[in-house]
N, C-alpha and C positions, 0 to 999 in steps of 0.2 A: 363748561369744563375747560381745562387748560389744554391748549393745542400749540405745538411747535411744528412748523412745516418748512422743511428745507427745500431749496431749489437752486439751480445753477450748475449742477453737475453735468458731466459729459465726457466725451472722448477728445483728448488733445495730444499733441506731440511733446516729447521731452523739450524743456526750455520754454514752453508756452506758459500763458497765464490764464487764470480762471477765477471768477468771483462767485462764492457761494452766498446765499441769503437764507435767513431763517426768520420767518414771520411768526410772531407770538400773539396769542389771544387768550382771554380768560384769566389774565393775571395783570398786576400792576407792574408793567415791564421795567420801569426805571428802578424798582426796588429789588431787582433780581440780578445777581451776578450770572453772566452768560458764558458758555464755553463751547468749544468744538472738540469732539473726539472722532476717531476713525478706527475702522476695523477691516483688515484685509482677510481674504479667505485663508482659513487655517491658522490665524493668529488671534491673539487676545486684543480686546478693545484698548486703545491707547489714547492718552491725552495729547491734544494738539495745541490749543490756545485758550486763554480765558481773559475776560474783561470784567473788572469789578464794578459792582453797583456804586453809585454816588460819585466816585472820583475817576472812573474809567481807567484805572491802573490796569496794565496788561502784563501777561506772563506767557512764555512760549516753551514748548518742548525743544530740546537741543536739536532735534532732527529737522526742525522747520525754522529755527531762529535765523533771522536775516532774510528769509524768503517769503514768509507768510505774515500777514497783518490782520488782526482782528479789530473791528470797530462796531459802533452801534449808533442807531438813530432812534432816540426815545420818542420822537414825534411820530415815527412810523412803526414803532414796536418791532423793530427789526435789528438783528445782529448779522454782520457780514464777516466773511473770511476771504481776504484777497490773497491768492496763491500765485506767486511768481516763481520763475525758474523751476518749473515742475519736473520731477524725476519719476521714472517708472516705479520706484519704491513708494511713491505717494499714492499709488493706486489703492483705493479702498472705498468703502461706504463711509461717508462723513455724516456724523450725527451732531445735532444741536442739543444742548442741555441747559437747564436753568437751576440755579441754586439761590436759596433765600438768605444765605449767610453772607457776611461781609468778609470775604476771604478770596484767596487765589488758589483754590483747590484743584489738584491734578488727579485726585482719586474719583473714579466714576461713581462710587458708592455715596459720595457726598451730594450728588445732584438729585433734585426732586422730580424733575420732568424731563422727558426726552422726546425728540422727534423721531420720525420713521427712517430717516436717512436719505442721502442722495449719492448716487454712484459717481465716482471720479476715476477715470481710466487714463493713464498716461502711457503712451506707446514710445518705444525707443526708435 
């Protein structure tokens, strides 16, 4: 079966950096567009970043543009989210998602598989 397992979350101070990892199994990783979403308590799940299959084109939510960077290593079946200049409003559970289409989708409903999430907490 397909599994996406996030790791790397934790508690950091505002302005610090953190790198999240998502290890995928049970799929041909290089053929999937990969994305990160996040959900804070009491709020809806929101798009963060996406990296397209084949050409590695990226797209970011305005709230993280210039601070976060998504990347992938197809030899390791892993997608990363480098988070710099973290703010308290970045506090959320971060989810990895996989999409079979050749697109840069920001809609959660587009994605076929999801991880369980990793908690990121940013203190002021």
